[in-house]
N, C-alpha and C positions, 0 to 999 in steps of 0.2 A: 445534428447528431443527437441521438437520444441520451437522456440523463444517465441511464444505467451503463451505457457504453463509455461515456466520458468518465464516470466514477471508476469504472473498471480499469481504464487506461491510467488514470491518476494513481490508483492503487498499485498497479504494476510498476510505475515509475518510482513510487515511494519505496517499494520492496527492493527494487534493483539498486536504488541509491543507498539504502541501508546496508545491503550486502557489500556494495563497493566500498563504503566507508569502513565497514568492519574488516574487510580484507586489506585495504590499503594502509590503515593506521591501527595495527593491532596493539600498539603500546600506549596509545593516547586514550586516557580515560574519558576525556570530553567527547571525542569522536565515537567512542563505544556507546556512550549514553545517547548521543544524537542518533546513531545507527539503530539502537534499540527502540527509540521513540518513533523513528521512521518505519521500522518493521511493524510495530504495533499499529500505527496509523494505516499502513498498507494493508495489513490483514483485516482491520476493521472496515476499511473502505471496500475491500474485496468482498467481504460478506454482505455489506450493504448493497453493493451493485448486483450481487447474485439474488438477494431478496427482492430487489426492485424488478429484476427480470422475471422472476416467478410471479410477482404480483401483477405485472403488466400482461402476462400470458393469460391469467385468470379472467381479466376484464374483457 
């Protein structure tokens, strides 16, 4: 599997996990912080996977 595809899949898993944690535990401050960290990580990996895809197309 290509690197950009695996990074994209990991980013989607992190985003989904962050959303699920935020929805399931709205009163827990610790879970909200973990969900926020996972969301930031998911968005960052998503952008990185997209940039790698563009870079591989140019080569």
